[in-house]
BAKOL-607414 format. One record per residue: y negated, x, z of N, C-alpha, C in turn; residue in one letter. Coordinates in steps of 0.1 Angstrom, whole numbers, plus 5000, padded with zeros to 4 digits. Example, Ala and Ser with C-alpha at 12.3 -4.5 7.8 and 13.67 -1.06 7.14 Angstrom:
BAKOL-607414
505751325078504551235078503351325078a/502251285071501151375071500051295079s/
end
This chain:
BAKOL-607414
562939032210563939002200563338942188x/563938952176563438892164563938752163x/563138652165563638512164562438422160x/562738302156561638212153560938162165x/561438192177560838162189560738282198x/559538352198559538482204559738482219x/559438362226559538362240560938312244x/561938382239563338342242563638352257x/564038242263564238232277565638162279x/566638232282567938172284568238122298x/567338142307567638112321568037972324x/567437872318567837732320569237702317x/569937792309571337762306572237792318x/571837872327572737912338572137892352x/570837862352570237842366570737712372x/570837712386571237592393570337472389x/570937352390570137242386570137142398x/569037062398568836962409569636842405x/570436792414571236672411570436552408x/569336532415568536412412567836422398x/567436542394566836562381567936532370x/569136582373570236552363570436412361x/570536332372570736192371569636122365x/568436162367567236102361567236122346x/567636242342567636272327568736192321x/569936182328571036102322570635952320x/569835902330569335762329568335752317x/567535852315566635852304567335852291x/568435932290569235932277569835792275x/570335732286570935602284569935502279x/568735512284567735412280567335432265x/567535552260567235572245568335522236x/569535502241570635462233570435312230x/570535282217570435152212571835092207x/572735182205574035142200575035252202x/576335222201577335322203577835332217x/578735422219579335442232579035582237x/578535592249578235732254579435812257x/579235942258580336032260581036012273x/580235982283580835952297581635832296x/581235722289582035602288583335632281x/583335712270584535752263585435822273x/584935912281585735992291586435892300x/585635792305586135692315587235612308x/587035572296588035482289589335562288x/589235692283590435772281591135792294x/590435822305591035852318591735722323x/591135612322591735482326593035462318x/592935482305594135462297595235552301x/594935682304595935772309596535732322x/595635692331596135642344597035522343x/596635432334597435312332598835342327x/598935432317600135472311601035542322x/600435622331601235692341601635592353x/600635502357600835422369601835312367x/601735242355602535122353604035152355x/604635252348606035282350606335312365x/605435382372605735422386605735292394x/604735202392604735082400605935002398x/606434992385607634912382608834972389x/608935102389610035172395610035142410x/608835152416608735132431609234992434x/608734892427609034752429610534732428x/611134782417612534762415613334832427x/612934942431613635022442613534942455x/612334882458612234812470613034682469x/613134622457613934502456615434522457x/615834642452617334672451617834742464x/617034812470617634892481616734862494x/617434882504616734862517615934992520x/615434992532614735112536613635072546x/613235172554612235152564610835132558x/609935062564608635042559607935182556x/608135282565607535412562608035472550x/609335462547609935522535609335452523x/609335322524608835242512607335272509x/606535312520605135332518604835472511x/605835562512605535692506605135682492x/605935612483605535612469604135552467x/603835442475602535382474601335472478x/601635562488600635662492600435762481x/601535802475601435902464600635842452x/600835712449600135642439598635642442x/598335602454596935602458596235732457x/596935842461596435972460596236012445x/597135972437597036002423595835932417x/595635802420594535732415593235792420x/593235832432592035902438591736032430x/592736102427592536232419592036202405x/592536092399592036052386590536012387x/590135942397588735902399587936032401x/588336132408587636252410587436322397x/588536332389588436402376587436332367x/587436192367586436122359585036152364x/584836152377583436182382583036322379x/583936422380583536562377583236572362x/584036512354583736522339582436472335x/582136352341580836292338579736372343x/579836422356578736502362578536632354x/579636702350579536822342578836802329x/579236692322578636662309577136632311x/576736562321575336532324574536662327x/575136752335574536872338574336962325x/575336962317575237042304574136992296x/574036862294572936802286571536832292x/571436832305570236862312569837002310x/570837092311570537242310570037262295x/570637202285570237222272568837172269x/568537062276567237002275566137092281x/566437152292565537242299565437372290x/566537422285566437542276565537512264x/565737392258564837362246563437362250x/563037302262561737302266561137442269x/561937522275561537662278561237742266x/561837702255561637782242560837712232x/560037612236559137542227559837452217x/561037402221561837322212562137182218x/562937102212563236972217564736952217x/565236852225566636832226566936682223x/568036662215568536532212570036532215x/570436432223571836432227572836402216x/572536302207573436262197572736202185x/573136232173572636162161573836122153x/574035992151575135942143574835952128x/575836002120575736012106574436082102x/574236212105572936272103572636282088x/571436262083571136252069570836392063x/571836482064571636612058572536632046x/572136712036572836722023573936822023x/574236892034575237002034576636942031x/577537032027578936992023579736932034x/579436962047580236912058579736772062x/578536722058577936602064578336482056x/579036482046579436362038580936342038x/581636402047583136392047583536302058x/584636232056585336152066584536042072x/584836002084584135892091583735942105x/583135852112582735882126581936012127x/581036022118580236152117579136152127x/579036262135577936272144577636412148x/576336432150575836562156575536542170x/575836642178575636632193574936762198x/574236742209573536852215572636932206x/571736852199570836912189569636982196x/569337102192568137172196567337202184x/566037152184565237152172563937232175x/563537312166562237382166561437352153x/560137372154559237342142558437462138x/558437572146557637692142558537812141x/558437892130557437882120557837772109x/559037722110559537612101560537532109x/560937422104561937332111563237402111x/563837412123565237462125565937372134x/567137342131568037252139569337322142x/569737332155571037392159571737272165x/573037252160573837142165575337162164x/576037082171577437072170577836942162x/578836952153579036832144580536812143x/580936682142582336642140582436522131x/583536522124583936402116585436392116x/585936272113587336242113587836202099x/588936262095589536232082590836162085x/591036042078592235962079593236002068x/594436032072595536062062596735972066x/596835862059597935772062597735712076x/598735722085598635672099598035782108x/597835902103597336012111595836032108x/595236082118593836122116593536262123x/592636332117592236462122590736472124x/590336522135588936542138588536692136x/587536712127587136852124585736872131x/585636992137584437022145583837152139x/582437142138581737252133580437282142x/579937402141578637422146577737462134x/576537422134575637452122574237482127x/573537552118572137572119571537522106x/570537432106569837382094568437432094x/568037492083566637552082566037482070x/564837422072564137362061563337462053x/563537462040562837552031561637492025x/560837572019559537522013559737452000x/560737491992561037421979562537401977x/562837301968564337291965564737411957x/566037451960566637561953568037521947x/568537601938569837571933570937571944x/571937491942573037491952573837621951x/573737701962574437831963575237831975x/576437881975577337891987577738031988x/577638082001578138212004579338192014x/580538212009581738192017582038322024x/581838322037582038452045583538482045x/583838612042585238652042585738682056x/584838712065585238752079585738642087x/585538512083586038402091587138322084x/587638382073588738312065590138342071x/591038262069592438282072593238302059x/594138212057594838212044594038132034x/593038192029592038132020590838092027x/589938022020588637982026588737882037x/587937892047587937792057586937672054x/586237682043585337572039586037442036x/585337332038586037202035585937162021x/585337252012585237221998585637351990x/586137331978586437441970585637431957x/585337541951584437541939585137621927x/584737581915585337631903585037781903x/586137861899586038001899584938061889x/584737981879583738031869582338041875x/582137981886580837981893580638101902x/581638191904581538301912580638401906x/579838471914578938571909579038701918x/579338811912579438931919578039001920x/577739041932576439111934576639261937x/575639331937575739481938576039521952x/576339651954576539701967577839651973x/577939641986579139601993579039451997x/578139381991577939231994579239161992x/579939191981581139121978582239141988x/582139241996583139272007582939172018x/581739112019581439022031581438872026x/580938852014580738712010581338691996x/581838571993582038521979580838431976x/580138461966578938381962579238291950x/578938161952579038071941577638011938x/577338011925576137951920576337871907x/575537771904575837691892575837781879x/576637741870576637811857575237811851x/574937931846573637961839572537981850x/572837981862571838021873572138151879x/572838241872573138371877571838451879x/570938451869569738521870568838471882x/568938341884568138281895568738331909x/570038341909570638381922570338531925x/570238611914569838751916568438761920x/567538671916566138671920566038631935x/566838541939566838491953567438601962x/568638651958569338751967569038891962x/567838931966567439071963568239161973x/568239291971568939381979568539371994x/567239351997566839352011567339222018x/567439112010567938982016569438992017x/570139052008571539072009571839152022x/571039252024571239332036571139252049x/570139162049569939082061571138982063x/571638932053572838842054574038922059x/574239042054575339122058575239162073x/574039202077573839242091573839132101x/573339012097573038912107574038792106x/574538762094575238642092576638662085x/577238772087578538802080579638712085x/579538652097580538562102580238422100x/579238392093578738252090578838222076x/579338102073579238052059577837992057x/577438012044576037982041576037882029x/575137782030574937692019573437672017x/573037682004571637642001571837521992x/571237411996571237281988569937211990x/569437161979568037101979567137191986x/566337151996565437242003565937272017x/567237292018567837332031568637452030x/568637532040569637642042570437612054x/571737612052572737582063573537702066x/573737722079574737822084575837752091x/577137772088578237702093579137792101x/579737742112580737812119581737712125x/582937742127583937652133584037672148x/582837692154582737702169581437632173x/581237602185580037542189578937642188x/577737592184576537672184575637632195x/575637502199574837452210575637452223x/575537562230576437582242575537632254x/576237652265575537712277575637862277x/576137922266576338072266575138142261x/574438222269573238282265573438382253x/574638452253574838542242574938472229x/575538352228575538282216574138252211x/573238202220571938172216571138302212x/571338412218570638532214571138572200x/572438562197572938592184572338492173x/572238362176571738272167570238282165x/569538302175568038322174567738452166x/568538552169568338682161568638662147x/569738592144570138572130569138492122x/568738382128567738292121566438372119x/565938442130564738512129564738622118x/565838692117566038792107565938732093x/566638612091566638552078565238492074x/564538432084563338372081562238472075x/562338592080561338692075561538722060x/562638682055562938712041562938592032x/563438482037563538362028562138302025x/561138342032559738292029559438322014x/559938432009559638461995560238371985x/561338291990561938201981561038091976x/559938061983559037951980558337971966x/558438101961557738121948558738091936x/559938071939560938041928560637911921x/560737911908560637791900561737791890x/562137671886563237651877562637631863x/562737731854562137721841562737611833x/563937561836564537451829563737321830x/562937311840562237191842561037181832x/560637291826559637291815560137201804x/561337231799561837161787562137011791x/562636991804562836851808561536771808x/560436841813559136771814558536751800x/558736841791558236831778558936721771x/560336701773561036601766560636461772x/560336461785559936331791558536291786x/557636391784556336361779556336311765x/557236371757557436331743557936191742x/558836151751559336011750558235911755x/557335951764556335861768555235841757x/555135941748554035931738554335831728x/555635781727555935681717556035731703x/556335641694556535681680555235721673x/555435801663554235851655554335991652x/553536031642553636171637553236271648x/552236231657551836321668552336271681x/553336331686553936281699553436361711x/552336431710551836511721550836421729x/551036411742550036341750548736411751x/547636341751546336411751546136491764x/546836451775546636521788547636631790x/548636651781549636751783549336881776x/549336991784549037121778550237161769x/549937261761551037311752552237351761x/553437331755554737361762554737511767x/554237601759554237741763553537781775x/552537691780551837731792552137631803x/553137551802553537471813554037551825x/553737511837554237581849555237481855x/556437521857557437431863556937381877x/557137261881556837211894558037261903x/557837251916558937281925560137181923x/561337231922562437141919563537221912x/564637151910565837211903566237121892x/566537171881567037091870568437031874x/568836921868570036851872571236931872x/571437031863572637111862572737211874x/571637231881571637331892571637271905x/571637141906571537081920572737081928x/573937081921575137081928576237171921x/576937241929578037321924579137221919x/579937271909581137191905582337221914x/582937121919584037141928585337171921x/586137251927587437281922588537211929x/589737211923590837151929591537231940x/592237171948593037241959594437251955x/594937381954596337401949597337401959x/596937411972598037431983598937311983x/598537181982599437071983600437081971x/599937111959600837121948601837231950x/601437351955602337461957603437421967x/603037341978604037301988605037211982x/604537111974605437021968606437091958x/605937181950606737251941607837341949x/607337401959608337481968609337391974x/609037271978610037181984611037141974x/610537101962611437061951612337171947x/611837291946612637401942613737431953x/613337421966614337441977615437341976x/615037211974616037101974616937121962x/616437161950617237181938618237301940x/617737411946618637521948619737491958x/619337411969620337381979621437291973x/621137211963622137121957623137201948x/622637321944623537401935624637471943x/624437491956625437561964626437461970x/
end
């Protein structure tokens, strides 16, 4: 298969695992943790809370019944036996949940090893510049699979929580992060195949930044690039690269920001499903064979920025040219992006306004009748 890791081996995802090895790996992960609460601890806390909510009313009911009514000891013991059985079932569920979570992490660890990669169970507040990584609170990536050849690639599941009044919503994403050779303009490809009523992305962008490309690319993606960077986007997205994105990533949203390429999906990417990994490895491998040519891109706007900076350093005087600065016409831009191309301009969200207007119109019309 075409992938950044030619020895793709999915067997550790489904092979039977040794219980002792799973427990040893779980202990190793616990020893690495310096702060925070583990997933198994969270499961236990939730299960105990549920059991408490269920058990307390039952116990109160039993006590009141025994106090108010008579009955044989055997009859009175029936509710207590049922409660004991229910507590035992809760305990078994907790044990199974913890064991399954440990086995999943161990399988992903073995899968990473078999494919020349590494595994990390959790990273809190990952320092990535993509649009999903600076939203909400309780931000964390889990089940990260990382490779370094031919370039750094990270596969992970990500979640964050957004508070709205007394309510909170947790959003979950899967992502692939690819390290590029040079910083590039902030470009977003909003895949149309995974949209519902509008874009599924957590950010909106000003319509003036939309760029239409040739062929049927616009049928699969809406491309946004910073104003005045249209020619640069056309340089980066040549027909052969557009074809790769259509063939391999048409169900994935894409973001280029700084020196990173991100692929987003609202499903887990780090799973025990071999078909998902085959798809992801194939997609990344197909894209990497083309994005290597992006390393030659340079932002010509940096020439004028550097010339202006050099002139300011020269100080006052009739000749403001530094002795070590070549003429402006022969300056070669360094890798980087001018300030106006580093981030897309965000747009407003009209849906809340439309809902409010609709509610007011409905209320007003209902008052007329």
